[in-house]
N, C-alpha and C positions, 0 to 999 in steps of 0.2 A: 404392554403397548410400547411400540417404538414411535416416538414423536420426532418428526422431521421438520426443521425450520429452514426454509430456503428463500432467498431474497427475490428471485425472479421466476415468473411463470415458465420462461424458456429453460431455466435450470430444473424446474420441477417436472416438466413434461415427460421425461423418461421414466420417472417414478410413477406418475399417474398412469401411464400406459403399461409399464411392466407389471405393476402390482394391482392393476385394474381398480384404481382408487375412484371413488364416486364423489362428485362435488356435493357438498352439503348445501341444501336449498336455502338455509338461513344465513350462511356466511360464505360469500362468493370466493374467498381465497382459501377455503378449507376443503380438503379432500380426505376421505376416510375409507378404511376397510376394517376387517376384524382385528388385524394385527398392526396396521400402520395408520397414523394420523399425520397428514402433511399440511402445513400452514405456510402460505407465501407471505413473507414479512414486509417486502419492499426493501429498497436499497438504503443503506446507511445505518449508523449506530442507533440513532434515535428511533427510527422506524422499527428496527430489530427489537430493541428493548421494550418499547411501548406495545408492539403487537404480541410479543411473547408473554409479557406480564399480563396483559388484558385477557389473553387466552388461558394461561395456566392458573390464574386465580380461581377459575371455575372448575378445575380438575382435581381429582384426588390422586395424587402421584404416589405410587408405591415403590418399594425397593426393587421391584422387578421391571419397572419402566425404564426406558432409555431415552436420552435426549441426544439428537444429532443436529448439528448445524452443517449443512452440506452446500457447497457451491464452488464457484470459480475463484481463482486468484492469479495474480501476476507473480512471476518468479524470475530469478537471475537466469541468464542464458544457459548455464550448465545444467539446469533442470529442464528436461524435455517437455514441450507442450503436450498435454494429455496425461501427464504423470499424476497419479493419485497420491496425495500427501495425508498422512495421519498426523494431526497436529498435537504436539505435546504441550506447547505453551503459546498463549496469545498475549500480545503486547499492544498497549495503547497509551500514547504520551508517556507518562512516568509510572505506569502500572503494568504489572504482569499477573497473569493467572496461569498457574502450572496445573495441567490436567494429568500428566503422567511423566515418567522418567525419560522415556525414549520416544523420539519422533521429531517432527519438524517444528520450527518456530514460525509464527505468523504475526506480522505487524498489521494492525488495523489503522486505517487513516480515514479522515473525514471526506476526502475527495479521491478520485482515481489518480494514481501515480503515473506521471508521464515521463519521469526521469528514472533511469536505471538505478536500482538499489541492490545491495548485496544480500537481500533476504526476501522472503515471500510476503505479499501484501494483499489485503482485501479491504472491504469497507463495512463489514458487519460482524465478524466473528467475536470480537471482544464484547460488543454489546449483547450478542446472543448468549455467550457464556456467562456474562455478568448477570443477566436476567435469570438464566437457568439455575444458577447457584442458590436462588431463593427457594427453589422447589425440588431440586435434585441434589443428591450427594455427588461429590466430585467424580467418583468412579462410574457414575451413570451418565456423565457428560462426555460427548465425543464431537470432534470437529474433523471433517474430511473435506479437503479442497482438491480441486483438479486445476492444474496449471492451464490457463487459457491464453496467456501471452507473456512476452518478456518486456513488460512495461510499455506496451503499445496498445492502450485500451481502444483506440480507434479501429483496430483490426478485428475486434470481437463483434460478431453478428448473432442474432437469435439462432440461426441455423447452426453456426459453429458451436454455440453454447449447448444446444441440444445434442449435437453429435459427440462432443467431448464427454458429456455426462453419460450418454448412451453407451459409449465404448467402455466405461468403467462400472456400469451398473452391476455386472456379475461380481466384481471385486467388492463393491459396496455391499451387495447382498451377503457375500461371505463374511464381511465384517459384522453385519447384523447377527448372523448365526453364531459367530464366535463369541461376540459380546453377550448375547442373550443367554448363552449356556454357562457363562461364568457364575460362580456362586455369588449371591448378592449378600451384602452386609445388612444387618438389621438396623 
């Protein structure tokens, strides 16, 4: 099973449509198919951690399962809006979690950043990864972010969020296929 944890419904919409996910009648923010489970976590580290923990505590995670935190992020101007980033390390305050050797670095903040920073930023990834580590091995955890703005959060609309994710859905699907075919450790 591929588990997708996404902050906002606008970010999740392309996955719901593309993969024909069905809303779970018992849990309003849960969408499922035979291969994918998508849970909308809400914005922020605390929402991300709490929602993921409360969901995963009831699941039997195997070495074949994959965890994905997917969403939007701000980035420096040299990274084009719409770019898909494969995150190697997430940072929050004085802590780092390294997921892999190569990829982008993502800083997680408690609030939207309105001043330009020299690195990519979001509001959930560190919390999502922190919670995921309780249930998944590190090689099963993936963070993919799509650049939505250059530290101008007021420019982001629901429509733009849906469009940016929709344009990268094929690349994300390719990532799922590549990762799912990797040999899994016991």
